[in-house]
py3Dmol code that shows the C-alpha trace and the ligand (Angstrom):
import py3Dmol

protein = """\
ATOM      1  CA  MET A   1       0.000   0.000   0.000  1.00  0.00           C
ATOM      2  CA  LEU A   2       1.183   3.527  -0.801  1.00  0.00           C
ATOM      3  CA  ILE A   3       0.801   6.607   1.379  1.00  0.00           C
ATOM      4  CA  VAL A   4       0.980  10.139   0.016  1.00  0.00           C
ATOM      5  CA  PRO A   5       0.992  12.511   2.999  1.00  0.00           C
ATOM      6  CA  GLU A   6      -0.845  15.821   2.904  1.00  0.00           C
ATOM      7  CA  ARG A   7       2.489  17.719   3.030  1.00  0.00           C
ATOM      8  CA  GLU A   8       3.534  16.259  -0.360  1.00  0.00           C
ATOM      9  CA  VAL A   9       0.368  17.127  -2.298  1.00  0.00           C
ATOM     10  CA  ALA A  10       1.234  20.788  -3.004  1.00  0.00           C
ATOM     11  CA  ASP A  11       4.431  19.792  -4.820  1.00  0.00           C
ATOM     12  CA  LEU A  12       2.720  17.072  -6.821  1.00  0.00           C
ATOM     13  CA  LEU A  13      -0.674  18.279  -7.995  1.00  0.00           C
ATOM     14  CA  THR A  14      -0.805  21.188 -10.449  1.00  0.00           C
ATOM     15  CA  ARG A  15      -3.906  23.111 -11.432  1.00  0.00           C
ATOM     16  CA  ALA A  16      -3.499  21.753 -14.983  1.00  0.00           C
ATOM     17  CA  ALA A  17      -3.423  18.136 -13.763  1.00  0.00           C
ATOM     18  CA  SER A  18      -6.484  18.759 -11.558  1.00  0.00           C
ATOM     19  CA  PHE A  19      -8.331  20.282 -14.526  1.00  0.00           C
ATOM     20  CA  ASP A  20      -7.535  17.281 -16.749  1.00  0.00           C
ATOM     21  CA  ALA A  21      -8.524  14.738 -14.100  1.00  0.00           C
ATOM     22  CA  VAL A  22     -11.848  16.464 -13.349  1.00  0.00           C
ATOM     23  CA  GLU A  23     -12.698  17.056 -17.021  1.00  0.00           C
ATOM     24  CA  LYS A  24     -12.072  13.369 -17.799  1.00  0.00           C
ATOM     25  CA  VAL A  25     -14.143  12.095 -14.892  1.00  0.00           C
ATOM     26  CA  PHE A  26     -17.087  14.428 -15.701  1.00  0.00           C
ATOM     27  CA  ALA A  27     -16.968  13.023 -19.236  1.00  0.00           C
ATOM     28  CA  ALA A  28     -16.875   9.440 -17.913  1.00  0.00           C
ATOM     29  CA  MET A  29     -19.856  10.142 -15.611  1.00  0.00           C
ATOM     30  CA  ALA A  30     -21.937  11.442 -18.539  1.00  0.00           C
ATOM     31  CA  ALA A  31     -20.935   8.425 -20.637  1.00  0.00           C
ATOM     32  CA  GLN A  32     -22.027   6.222 -17.705  1.00  0.00           C
ATOM     33  CA  ASP A  33     -18.530   4.784 -17.364  1.00  0.00           C
ATOM     34  CA  ALA A  34     -18.266   6.181 -13.833  1.00  0.00           C
ATOM     35  CA  TYR A  35     -20.769   6.546 -11.047  1.00  0.00           C
ATOM     36  CA  ASN A  36     -20.934   8.102  -7.594  1.00  0.00           C
ATOM     37  CA  PHE A  37     -22.235   6.202  -4.596  1.00  0.00           C
ATOM     38  CA  PRO A  38     -24.875   7.885  -2.400  1.00  0.00           C
ATOM     39  CA  VAL A  39     -23.264  10.425  -0.064  1.00  0.00           C
ATOM     40  CA  ILE A  40     -23.202   9.765   3.678  1.00  0.00           C
ATOM     41  CA  ARG A  41     -22.863  12.806   5.950  1.00  0.00           C
ATOM     42  CA  GLU A  42     -23.631  12.622   9.674  1.00  0.00           C
ATOM     43  CA  ALA A  43     -23.495  14.930  12.678  1.00  0.00           C
ATOM     44  CA  ILE A  44     -21.523  12.625  14.977  1.00  0.00           C
ATOM     45  CA  GLY A  45     -22.580  14.268  18.255  1.00  0.00           C
ATOM     46  CA  HIS A  46     -18.964  14.977  19.256  1.00  0.00           C
ATOM     47  CA  GLU A  47     -17.031  18.245  18.819  1.00  0.00           C
ATOM     48  CA  ASN A  48     -20.021  19.483  16.783  1.00  0.00           C
ATOM     49  CA  ALA A  49     -18.428  17.655  13.838  1.00  0.00           C
ATOM     50  CA  LEU A  50     -19.953  16.633  10.507  1.00  0.00           C
ATOM     51  CA  TYR A  51     -18.366  13.487   9.100  1.00  0.00           C
ATOM     52  CA  GLY A  52     -19.058  11.380   6.043  1.00  0.00           C
ATOM     53  CA  PHE A  53     -18.038   9.503   2.933  1.00  0.00           C
ATOM     54  CA  LYS A  54     -18.121  10.290  -0.770  1.00  0.00           C
ATOM     55  CA  GLY A  55     -17.194   7.378  -3.001  1.00  0.00           C
ATOM     56  CA  GLY A  56     -17.576   5.888  -6.422  1.00  0.00           C
ATOM     57  CA  PHE A  57     -16.132   3.831  -9.219  1.00  0.00           C
ATOM     58  CA  ASP A  58     -14.668   5.196 -12.424  1.00  0.00           C
ATOM     59  CA  LYS A  59     -14.479   2.289 -14.868  1.00  0.00           C
ATOM     60  CA  ALA A  60     -12.844   4.464 -17.505  1.00  0.00           C
ATOM     61  CA  GLY A  61     -10.044   5.617 -15.191  1.00  0.00           C
ATOM     62  CA  MET A  62     -10.160   2.423 -13.059  1.00  0.00           C
ATOM     63  CA  ALA A  63     -10.412   4.444  -9.836  1.00  0.00           C
ATOM     64  CA  LEU A  64     -12.353   2.869  -6.976  1.00  0.00           C
ATOM     65  CA  GLY A  65     -12.519   4.325  -3.492  1.00  0.00           C
ATOM     66  CA  LEU A  66     -13.791   7.002  -1.195  1.00  0.00           C
ATOM     67  CA  LYS A  67     -13.028  10.252   0.551  1.00  0.00           C
ATOM     68  CA  ALA A  68     -13.669  10.163   4.294  1.00  0.00           C
ATOM     69  CA  GLY A  69     -13.808  13.441   6.105  1.00  0.00           C
ATOM     70  CA  GLY A  70     -15.801  16.414   7.219  1.00  0.00           C
ATOM     71  CA  TYR A  71     -15.856  19.588   9.214  1.00  0.00           C
ATOM     72  CA  TRP A  72     -14.632  20.078  12.793  1.00  0.00           C
ATOM     73  CA  PRO A  73     -15.612  23.676  13.654  1.00  0.00           C
ATOM     74  CA  HIS A  74     -13.255  24.021  16.646  1.00  0.00           C
ATOM     75  CA  ASN A  75     -10.114  22.514  15.104  1.00  0.00           C
ATOM     76  CA  LEU A  76      -8.288  25.747  14.414  1.00  0.00           C
ATOM     77  CA  GLU A  77      -8.884  27.384  17.796  1.00  0.00           C
ATOM     78  CA  LYS A  78      -8.350  24.187  19.841  1.00  0.00           C
ATOM     79  CA  HIS A  79      -5.706  22.235  17.920  1.00  0.00           C
ATOM     80  CA  GLY A  80      -4.265  24.529  15.237  1.00  0.00           C
ATOM     81  CA  HIS A  81      -5.542  22.264  12.426  1.00  0.00           C
ATOM     82  CA  ILE A  82      -7.791  23.464   9.590  1.00  0.00           C
ATOM     83  CA  ASN A  83     -11.496  22.799  10.166  1.00  0.00           C
ATOM     84  CA  HIS A  84     -12.072  20.771   6.971  1.00  0.00           C
ATOM     85  CA  GLN A  85     -10.264  17.413   7.224  1.00  0.00           C
ATOM     86  CA  SER A  86     -10.295  14.609   4.694  1.00  0.00           C
ATOM     87  CA  THR A  87      -8.389  11.563   3.487  1.00  0.00           C
ATOM     88  CA  VAL A  88      -8.812   9.623   0.237  1.00  0.00           C
ATOM     89  CA  PHE A  89      -8.518   5.832   0.003  1.00  0.00           C
ATOM     90  CA  LEU A  90      -8.064   4.087  -3.348  1.00  0.00           C
ATOM     91  CA  PHE A  91      -8.691   0.378  -3.862  1.00  0.00           C
ATOM     92  CA  ASP A  92      -7.673  -2.048  -6.613  1.00  0.00           C
ATOM     93  CA  PRO A  93     -10.845  -2.587  -8.707  1.00  0.00           C
ATOM     94  CA  ASP A  94      -9.620  -6.074  -9.670  1.00  0.00           C
ATOM     95  CA  THR A  95      -9.107  -7.400  -6.128  1.00  0.00           C
ATOM     96  CA  GLY A  96     -10.635  -4.946  -3.635  1.00  0.00           C
ATOM     97  CA  MET A  97      -7.259  -4.600  -1.942  1.00  0.00           C
ATOM     98  CA  VAL A  98      -6.340  -1.157  -0.622  1.00  0.00           C
ATOM     99  CA  LYS A  99      -3.931   0.622  -2.992  1.00  0.00           C
ATOM    100  CA  ALA A 100      -3.285   4.020  -1.513  1.00  0.00           C
ATOM    101  CA  MET A 101      -4.105   6.562   1.185  1.00  0.00           C
ATOM    102  CA  ILE A 102      -3.744  10.226   0.203  1.00  0.00           C
ATOM    103  CA  GLY A 103      -4.083  13.450   2.203  1.00  0.00           C
ATOM    104  CA  GLY A 104      -7.311  15.040   0.960  1.00  0.00           C
ATOM    105  CA  ASN A 105      -7.308  18.638   2.192  1.00  0.00           C
ATOM    106  CA  LEU A 106      -5.479  20.574  -0.534  1.00  0.00           C
ATOM    107  CA  LEU A 107      -6.767  18.057  -3.017  1.00  0.00           C
ATOM    108  CA  THR A 108     -10.373  19.091  -2.189  1.00  0.00           C
ATOM    109  CA  ALA A 109      -9.651  22.770  -2.869  1.00  0.00           C
ATOM    110  CA  LEU A 110      -7.902  21.984  -6.161  1.00  0.00           C
ATOM    111  CA  ARG A 111     -10.569  19.603  -7.434  1.00  0.00           C
ATOM    112  CA  THR A 112     -13.335  22.075  -6.531  1.00  0.00           C
ATOM    113  CA  ALA A 113     -11.543  24.887  -8.357  1.00  0.00           C
ATOM    114  CA  ALA A 114     -10.985  22.559 -11.302  1.00  0.00           C
ATOM    115  CA  ALA A 115     -14.748  21.889 -11.522  1.00  0.00           C
ATOM    116  CA  SER A 116     -15.685  25.558 -11.953  1.00  0.00           C
ATOM    117  CA  SER A 117     -12.755  25.998 -14.351  1.00  0.00           C
ATOM    118  CA  VAL A 118     -13.941  23.103 -16.508  1.00  0.00           C
ATOM    119  CA  SER A 119     -17.394  24.736 -16.573  1.00  0.00           C
ATOM    120  CA  ILE A 120     -15.889  28.095 -17.615  1.00  0.00           C
ATOM    121  CA  GLN A 121     -13.789  26.459 -20.309  1.00  0.00           C
ATOM    122  CA  HIS A 122     -16.807  24.695 -21.829  1.00  0.00           C
ATOM    123  CA  LEU A 123     -19.622  27.199 -21.208  1.00  0.00           C
ATOM    124  CA  ALA A 124     -18.370  30.793 -20.881  1.00  0.00           C
ATOM    125  CA  ARG A 125     -18.226  33.115 -23.876  1.00  0.00           C
ATOM    126  CA  ARG A 126     -14.792  33.088 -25.533  1.00  0.00           C
ATOM    127  CA  ASP A 127     -14.582  36.899 -25.278  1.00  0.00           C
ATOM    128  CA  ALA A 128     -15.277  37.025 -21.492  1.00  0.00           C
ATOM    129  CA  LYS A 129     -13.328  39.944 -19.998  1.00  0.00           C
ATOM    130  CA  VAL A 130     -14.723  40.630 -16.504  1.00  0.00           C
ATOM    131  CA  MET A 131     -14.497  37.958 -13.800  1.00  0.00           C
ATOM    132  CA  GLY A 132     -16.888  38.350 -10.840  1.00  0.00           C
ATOM    133  CA  MET A 133     -16.325  36.729  -7.447  1.00  0.00           C
ATOM    134  CA  VAL A 134     -19.007  36.295  -4.790  1.00  0.00           C
ATOM    135  CA  GLY A 135     -17.143  35.000  -1.753  1.00  0.00           C
ATOM    136  CA  ALA A 136     -13.652  35.542  -0.398  1.00  0.00           C
ATOM    137  CA  GLY A 137     -13.048  32.603   1.953  1.00  0.00           C
ATOM    138  CA  HIS A 138     -10.622  29.680   1.799  1.00  0.00           C
ATOM    139  CA  GLN A 139     -12.032  28.115  -1.386  1.00  0.00           C
ATOM    140  CA  ALA A 140     -12.528  31.440  -3.196  1.00  0.00           C
ATOM    141  CA  THR A 141      -8.783  32.012  -3.600  1.00  0.00           C
ATOM    142  CA  PHE A 142      -8.309  28.605  -5.280  1.00  0.00           C
ATOM    143  CA  GLN A 143     -11.387  29.212  -7.448  1.00  0.00           C
ATOM    144  CA  LEU A 144     -10.198  32.603  -8.707  1.00  0.00           C
ATOM    145  CA  ARG A 145      -6.610  31.472  -9.348  1.00  0.00           C
ATOM    146  CA  ALA A 146      -7.839  28.625 -11.583  1.00  0.00           C
ATOM    147  CA  ALA A 147     -10.604  30.669 -13.270  1.00  0.00           C
ATOM    148  CA  LEU A 148      -8.195  33.405 -14.367  1.00  0.00           C
ATOM    149  CA  GLU A 149      -6.366  30.796 -16.474  1.00  0.00           C
ATOM    150  CA  GLN A 150      -9.476  29.986 -18.536  1.00  0.00           C
ATOM    151  CA  ARG A 151     -10.021  33.266 -20.422  1.00  0.00           C
ATOM    152  CA  GLN A 152      -8.170  36.547 -21.118  1.00  0.00           C
ATOM    153  CA  PHE A 153      -9.741  38.387 -18.165  1.00  0.00           C
ATOM    154  CA  GLU A 154      -8.992  42.106 -17.925  1.00  0.00           C
ATOM    155  CA  LYS A 155     -10.600  42.814 -14.558  1.00  0.00           C
ATOM    156  CA  VAL A 156     -11.826  41.044 -11.413  1.00  0.00           C
ATOM    157  CA  ILE A 157     -14.781  42.429  -9.487  1.00  0.00           C
ATOM    158  CA  GLY A 158     -15.641  41.033  -6.068  1.00  0.00           C
ATOM    159  CA  TRP A 159     -18.303  41.129  -3.380  1.00  0.00           C
ATOM    160  CA  ASN A 160     -18.246  39.405  -0.009  1.00  0.00           C
ATOM    161  CA  TYR A 161     -20.679  39.304   2.909  1.00  0.00           C
ATOM    162  CA  HIS A 162     -17.697  39.991   5.176  1.00  0.00           C
ATOM    163  CA  PRO A 163     -15.970  42.836   3.287  1.00  0.00           C
ATOM    164  CA  GLU A 164     -12.861  42.577   5.477  1.00  0.00           C
ATOM    165  CA  MET A 165     -12.098  39.266   3.698  1.00  0.00           C
ATOM    166  CA  LEU A 166     -11.964  40.827   0.199  1.00  0.00           C
ATOM    167  CA  PRO A 167      -8.153  41.299   0.309  1.00  0.00           C
ATOM    168  CA  ASN A 168      -7.902  37.453   0.088  1.00  0.00           C
ATOM    169  CA  ILE A 169      -9.152  37.531  -3.499  1.00  0.00           C
ATOM    170  CA  GLU A 170      -7.662  40.930  -4.356  1.00  0.00           C
ATOM    171  CA  MET A 171      -4.253  39.365  -3.666  1.00  0.00           C
ATOM    172  CA  VAL A 172      -4.935  36.525  -6.119  1.00  0.00           C
ATOM    173  CA  ALA A 173      -6.030  38.984  -8.837  1.00  0.00           C
ATOM    174  CA  ASN A 174      -2.900  41.076  -8.229  1.00  0.00           C
ATOM    175  CA  GLU A 175      -0.660  38.000  -8.420  1.00  0.00           C
ATOM    176  CA  ALA A 176      -2.193  37.261 -11.843  1.00  0.00           C
ATOM    177  CA  GLY A 177      -1.635  40.903 -12.892  1.00  0.00           C
ATOM    178  CA  VAL A 178      -5.361  41.631 -13.206  1.00  0.00           C
ATOM    179  CA  PRO A 179      -6.877  44.763 -11.576  1.00  0.00           C
ATOM    180  CA  PHE A 180      -9.407  44.201  -8.782  1.00  0.00           C
ATOM    181  CA  GLU A 181     -12.432  46.260  -7.798  1.00  0.00           C
ATOM    182  CA  ALA A 182     -14.807  45.710  -4.858  1.00  0.00           C
ATOM    183  CA  VAL A 183     -18.422  46.156  -5.975  1.00  0.00           C
ATOM    184  CA  PRO A 184     -21.923  45.935  -4.471  1.00  0.00           C
ATOM    185  CA  LEU A 185     -23.893  42.843  -5.543  1.00  0.00           C
ATOM    186  CA  GLU A 186     -25.711  44.946  -8.155  1.00  0.00           C
ATOM    187  CA  GLY A 187     -22.282  45.558  -9.718  1.00  0.00           C
ATOM    188  CA  MET A 188     -22.096  41.881 -10.770  1.00  0.00           C
ATOM    189  CA  VAL A 189     -24.089  42.866 -13.903  1.00  0.00           C
ATOM    190  CA  GLU A 190     -20.718  43.889 -15.351  1.00  0.00           C
ATOM    191  CA  ALA A 191     -19.297  40.352 -15.070  1.00  0.00           C
ATOM    192  CA  ASP A 192     -19.035  37.930 -18.006  1.00  0.00           C
ATOM    193  CA  VAL A 193     -18.205  35.051 -15.660  1.00  0.00           C
ATOM    194  CA  VAL A 194     -19.224  34.789 -11.985  1.00  0.00           C
ATOM    195  CA  ILE A 195     -18.176  32.271  -9.352  1.00  0.00           C
ATOM    196  CA  SER A 196     -20.130  32.126  -6.097  1.00  0.00           C
ATOM    197  CA  ILE A 197     -18.475  30.169  -3.288  1.00  0.00           C
ATOM    198  CA  THR A 198     -20.028  31.005   0.067  1.00  0.00           C
ATOM    199  CA  SER A 199     -21.607  29.051   2.899  1.00  0.00           C
ATOM    200  CA  THR A 200     -24.865  31.008   2.978  1.00  0.00           C
ATOM    201  CA  PHE A 201     -28.360  29.610   3.557  1.00  0.00           C
ATOM    202  CA  ALA A 202     -30.087  32.675   2.042  1.00  0.00           C
ATOM    203  CA  PRO A 203     -29.420  33.798  -1.540  1.00  0.00           C
ATOM    204  CA  SER A 204     -27.075  36.742  -2.139  1.00  0.00           C
ATOM    205  CA  VAL A 205     -27.122  36.787  -5.951  1.00  0.00           C
ATOM    206  CA  MET A 206     -30.500  37.827  -7.351  1.00  0.00           C
ATOM    207  CA  ALA A 207     -31.640  37.021 -10.882  1.00  0.00           C
ATOM    208  CA  ASP A 208     -31.218  40.645 -11.979  1.00  0.00           C
ATOM    209  CA  HIS A 209     -27.610  40.782 -10.755  1.00  0.00           C
ATOM    210  CA  ILE A 210     -26.612  38.568 -13.689  1.00  0.00           C
ATOM    211  CA  SER A 211     -26.540  39.885 -17.271  1.00  0.00           C
ATOM    212  CA  ALA A 212     -27.497  38.072 -20.454  1.00  0.00           C
ATOM    213  CA  GLY A 213     -24.565  36.072 -21.820  1.00  0.00           C
ATOM    214  CA  THR A 214     -22.938  35.467 -18.426  1.00  0.00           C
ATOM    215  CA  HIS A 215     -21.670  32.130 -17.171  1.00  0.00           C
ATOM    216  CA  ILE A 216     -22.114  31.616 -13.421  1.00  0.00           C
ATOM    217  CA  ALA A 217     -20.598  28.734 -11.447  1.00  0.00           C
ATOM    218  CA  CYS A 218     -22.405  28.203  -8.127  1.00  0.00           C
ATOM    219  CA  MET A 219     -19.901  26.277  -6.022  1.00  0.00           C
ATOM    220  CA  GLY A 220     -20.868  26.851  -2.387  1.00  0.00           C
ATOM    221  CA  THR A 221     -24.141  24.943  -2.105  1.00  0.00           C
ATOM    222  CA  ASP A 222     -23.315  21.340  -1.207  1.00  0.00           C
ATOM    223  CA  THR A 223     -25.836  20.637   1.564  1.00  0.00           C
ATOM    224  CA  LYS A 224     -29.602  20.618   1.951  1.00  0.00           C
ATOM    225  CA  GLY A 225     -30.815  24.109   2.847  1.00  0.00           C
ATOM    226  CA  LYS A 226     -27.842  26.107   1.555  1.00  0.00           C
ATOM    227  CA  GLN A 227     -28.597  28.609  -1.236  1.00  0.00           C
ATOM    228  CA  GLU A 228     -26.411  31.214  -2.968  1.00  0.00           C
ATOM    229  CA  VAL A 229     -28.560  32.451  -5.862  1.00  0.00           C
ATOM    230  CA  GLU A 230     -32.216  33.347  -6.274  1.00  0.00           C
ATOM    231  CA  ALA A 231     -34.136  30.357  -7.662  1.00  0.00           C
ATOM    232  CA  ALA A 232     -35.566  32.581 -10.433  1.00  0.00           C
ATOM    233  CA  LEU A 233     -32.061  32.808 -11.944  1.00  0.00           C
ATOM    234  CA  LEU A 234     -32.170  29.091 -12.724  1.00  0.00           C
ATOM    235  CA  ALA A 235     -35.293  29.663 -14.821  1.00  0.00           C
ATOM    236  CA  ARG A 236     -33.447  32.343 -16.837  1.00  0.00           C
ATOM    237  CA  ALA A 237     -30.406  30.106 -17.316  1.00  0.00           C
ATOM    238  CA  THR A 238     -29.459  26.848 -18.990  1.00  0.00           C
ATOM    239  CA  VAL A 239     -28.505  24.768 -15.971  1.00  0.00           C
ATOM    240  CA  PHE A 240     -25.588  22.319 -15.886  1.00  0.00           C
ATOM    241  CA  THR A 241     -24.156  20.296 -13.047  1.00  0.00           C
ATOM    242  CA  ASP A 242     -21.623  17.648 -12.130  1.00  0.00           C
ATOM    243  CA  GLU A 243     -24.259  15.126 -10.918  1.00  0.00           C
ATOM    244  CA  VAL A 244     -28.012  15.682 -11.437  1.00  0.00           C
ATOM    245  CA  ALA A 245     -29.048  13.620  -8.375  1.00  0.00           C
ATOM    246  CA  GLN A 246     -26.879  15.800  -6.109  1.00  0.00           C
ATOM    247  CA  SER A 247     -27.831  19.053  -7.858  1.00  0.00           C
ATOM    248  CA  VAL A 248     -31.556  18.594  -7.195  1.00  0.00           C
ATOM    249  CA  SER A 249     -31.115  17.330  -3.611  1.00  0.00           C
ATOM    250  CA  ILE A 250     -28.114  19.135  -2.048  1.00  0.00           C
ATOM    251  CA  GLY A 251     -27.061  21.570  -4.791  1.00  0.00           C
ATOM    252  CA  GLU A 252     -28.225  24.984  -5.935  1.00  0.00           C
ATOM    253  CA  ALA A 253     -31.027  23.471  -8.054  1.00  0.00           C
ATOM    254  CA  GLN A 254     -32.720  21.941  -4.964  1.00  0.00           C
ATOM    255  CA  HIS A 255     -34.696  25.175  -4.396  1.00  0.00           C
ATOM    256  CA  ALA A 256     -35.780  25.865  -8.004  1.00  0.00           C
ATOM    257  CA  VAL A 257     -36.879  22.228  -8.384  1.00  0.00           C
ATOM    258  CA  ALA A 258     -38.712  22.174  -5.023  1.00  0.00           C
ATOM    259  CA  ASP A 259     -40.475  25.442  -5.946  1.00  0.00           C
ATOM    260  CA  GLY A 260     -41.494  23.993  -9.331  1.00  0.00           C
ATOM    261  CA  ILE A 261     -39.575  26.758 -11.171  1.00  0.00           C
ATOM    262  CA  ILE A 262     -37.570  24.176 -13.135  1.00  0.00           C
ATOM    263  CA  ALA A 263     -37.765  20.365 -13.378  1.00  0.00           C
ATOM    264  CA  ALA A 264     -34.959  17.904 -12.658  1.00  0.00           C
ATOM    265  CA  GLY A 265     -34.990  17.196 -16.411  1.00  0.00           C
ATOM    266  CA  ASP A 266     -33.881  20.804 -17.035  1.00  0.00           C
ATOM    267  CA  VAL A 267     -30.555  20.120 -15.291  1.00  0.00           C
ATOM    268  CA  HIS A 268     -27.862  18.811 -17.657  1.00  0.00           C
ATOM    269  CA  GLN A 269     -24.566  17.089 -16.979  1.00  0.00           C
ATOM    270  CA  LEU A 270     -21.507  19.180 -17.808  1.00  0.00           C
ATOM    271  CA  GLY A 271     -19.914  15.908 -18.943  1.00  0.00           C
ATOM    272  CA  ALA A 272     -22.418  15.746 -21.809  1.00  0.00           C
ATOM    273  CA  VAL A 273     -21.068  19.079 -23.090  1.00  0.00           C
ATOM    274  CA  ILE A 274     -17.507  17.752 -22.792  1.00  0.00           C
ATOM    275  CA  ASN A 275     -18.526  14.616 -24.725  1.00  0.00           C
ATOM    276  CA  GLY A 276     -20.346  16.665 -27.380  1.00  0.00           C
ATOM    277  CA  THR A 277     -23.723  15.055 -26.669  1.00  0.00           C
ATOM    278  CA  HIS A 278     -25.122  18.378 -25.368  1.00  0.00           C
ATOM    279  CA  ALA A 279     -24.532  21.552 -27.356  1.00  0.00           C
ATOM    280  CA  GLY A 280     -23.719  23.628 -24.239  1.00  0.00           C
ATOM    281  CA  ARG A 281     -23.961  27.386 -24.844  1.00  0.00           C
ATOM    282  CA  THR A 282     -25.880  28.044 -28.067  1.00  0.00           C
ATOM    283  CA  SER A 283     -25.997  31.860 -28.125  1.00  0.00           C
ATOM    284  CA  GLU A 284     -24.041  34.880 -26.929  1.00  0.00           C
ATOM    285  CA  ASP A 285     -27.055  36.034 -24.869  1.00  0.00           C
ATOM    286  CA  GLU A 286     -27.655  32.786 -23.039  1.00  0.00           C
ATOM    287  CA  ILE A 287     -26.995  32.610 -19.305  1.00  0.00           C
ATOM    288  CA  THR A 288     -25.273  29.340 -18.424  1.00  0.00           C
ATOM    289  CA  LEU A 289     -25.226  28.202 -14.796  1.00  0.00           C
ATOM    290  CA  PHE A 290     -23.052  25.423 -13.418  1.00  0.00           C
ATOM    291  CA  ASP A 291     -24.215  23.899 -10.140  1.00  0.00           C
ATOM    292  CA  GLY A 292     -21.002  22.390  -8.736  1.00  0.00           C
ATOM    293  CA  THR A 293     -22.047  20.134  -5.874  1.00  0.00           C
ATOM    294  CA  GLY A 294     -18.752  18.245  -5.492  1.00  0.00           C
ATOM    295  CA  VAL A 295     -18.692  14.515  -6.240  1.00  0.00           C
ATOM    296  CA  GLY A 296     -16.585  11.685  -4.834  1.00  0.00           C
ATOM    297  CA  LEU A 297     -15.314  10.777  -8.297  1.00  0.00           C
ATOM    298  CA  GLN A 298     -13.610  14.184  -8.528  1.00  0.00           C
ATOM    299  CA  ASP A 299     -11.644  13.312  -5.390  1.00  0.00           C
ATOM    300  CA  LEU A 300     -10.718   9.875  -6.685  1.00  0.00           C
ATOM    301  CA  ALA A 301      -9.636  11.284 -10.049  1.00  0.00           C
ATOM    302  CA  VAL A 302      -7.231  13.845  -8.596  1.00  0.00           C
ATOM    303  CA  ALA A 303      -6.045  11.417  -5.897  1.00  0.00           C
ATOM    304  CA  ALA A 304      -5.185   8.820  -8.552  1.00  0.00           C
ATOM    305  CA  SER A 305      -3.134  11.380 -10.459  1.00  0.00           C
ATOM    306  CA  VAL A 306      -1.368  12.377  -7.204  1.00  0.00           C
ATOM    307  CA  VAL A 307      -0.416   8.742  -6.602  1.00  0.00           C
ATOM    308  CA  ASP A 308       1.007   8.396 -10.132  1.00  0.00           C
ATOM    309  CA  LEU A 309       3.058  11.578  -9.676  1.00  0.00           C
ATOM    310  CA  ALA A 310       4.227  10.531  -6.198  1.00  0.00           C
ATOM    311  CA  ILE A 311       5.500   7.224  -7.607  1.00  0.00           C
ATOM    312  CA  GLU A 312       7.209   9.077 -10.474  1.00  0.00           C
ATOM    313  CA  LYS A 313       8.936  11.481  -8.075  1.00  0.00           C
ATOM    314  CA  GLY A 314       9.787   8.818  -5.508  1.00  0.00           C
ATOM    315  CA  VAL A 315       7.835  10.413  -2.640  1.00  0.00           C
ATOM    316  CA  ALA A 316       5.123   7.763  -2.177  1.00  0.00           C
ATOM    317  CA  ILE A 317       5.687   5.871   1.087  1.00  0.00           C
ATOM    318  CA  GLU A 318       5.302   2.122   0.631  1.00  0.00           C
ATOM    319  CA  VAL A 319       4.035   0.115   3.601  1.00  0.00           C
ATOM    320  CA  ASP A 320       3.570  -3.613   3.914  1.00  0.00           C
ATOM    321  CA  PHE A 321      -0.142  -3.900   4.707  1.00  0.00           C
TER     322      PHE A 321
END
"""
ligand_1 = """\
44
LIG
P -14.947 29.799 4.399
O -15.495 29.637 5.768
O -13.475 29.985 4.221
O -15.674 31.016 3.660
C -17.073 31.202 3.755
C -17.528 32.258 2.763
O -18.948 32.405 2.882
C -16.929 33.642 3.028
O -16.771 34.309 1.795
C -18.020 34.298 3.886
O -17.956 35.701 3.858
C -19.245 33.774 3.172
N -20.460 33.849 4.003
C -20.614 33.406 5.285
N -21.868 33.681 5.711
C -22.502 34.291 4.674
C -23.812 34.808 4.503
N -24.739 34.739 5.462
N -24.135 35.345 3.305
C -23.224 35.409 2.292
N -21.967 34.951 2.414
C -21.616 34.390 3.593
O -15.467 28.517 3.602
P -14.865 27.851 2.291
O -13.972 26.731 2.692
O -14.382 28.894 1.373
O -16.177 27.151 1.685
C -17.201 27.940 1.093
C -18.373 27.052 0.720
O -17.972 26.114 -0.278
C -18.907 26.192 1.864
O -20.316 26.233 1.814
C -18.394 24.803 1.563
O -19.210 23.794 2.116
C -18.458 24.827 0.048
N -17.608 23.831 -0.635
C -18.115 23.268 -1.761
C -17.384 22.323 -2.460
C -17.914 21.730 -3.723
O -17.352 20.753 -4.221
N -18.940 22.284 -4.291
C -16.108 21.953 -1.992
C -15.587 22.575 -0.850
C -16.360 23.525 -0.180
"""
view = py3Dmol.view(width=600, height=400)
view.addModel(protein, "pdb")
view.setStyle({"model": 0}, {"cartoon": {"style": "trace"}})
view.addModel(ligand_1, "xyz")
view.setStyle({"model": 1}, {"stick": {}})
view.zoomTo()
view.show()
């Protein structure tokens, strides 16, 4: 069995490799060569923690396994560890024997950023110039860094519920050499591409904050009850997702579907666009919306590429197990 510790992941996994792994697995999911198992997420009644498992099998990439982890709200203050903690386990699909254990914390941020980037690459207008960010927390910095590589953006505009956090994303824009401007939510009408990545349970982005022709990736809603955008926006948009079952139950589309504003059948897999079985964006005026709920197969895909790179670079720890 191989172990790739969390501390090695930053030197192994690039944004480009994450993008490739996630794009391939979305394509495999749409071609029904890969499927996600139902998600388990439980409040364990200790340390106020949420813990669970996301797993699946990718027959195309031959990745079988799961990510175990969750959220310990007091970790940072009590123990100096980040609050989100996860570990990925990969198994041999031929024998069921454990193949590898990989630190899953950085990997989660990179695979989540790769998902919105894949959506931008396949759905945003080619001439997109203004990148809009709603959110400025831990994930937002990874999201923006990856998004800025997808188009020739000339400006980043940003809004956050806690304005004191905006320098987090301003720094990323500056590093990429793109000017940054803080705007009110109404200012998002200027954006050609928007990413929302917040933990809110009440929508911030209203339907009239988004202009015709914009691509918006809603990345924060991954639990029942969370909501980042007004449900009416989903009726104005062509809606795509990683996994339809998750989108309509724990993703952004849960509200629009429950309210009868759209049907589950109106939510399309991004993988179908990648495979060319869905046309994707069909006009310059169309609003495209990607509901990125986060699937186990994304974790397995990037973890498998980390293991390959760790073997190549001689940093995988082999244990007799
Ligand atoms: P974080 O705690 O670092 O940041 C939280 C963000 O939400 C900040 O921008 C904060 O200002 C904003 N926020 C908090 N309360 C708000 C409110 N009432 N209204 C509007 N904004 C509010 O968290 P993070 O690690 O950046 O994660 C952000 C979200 O992304 C979480 O909901 C997390 O569960 C989700 N997430 C999704 C995936 C996925 O695959 N889709 C993966 C990882 C995390």
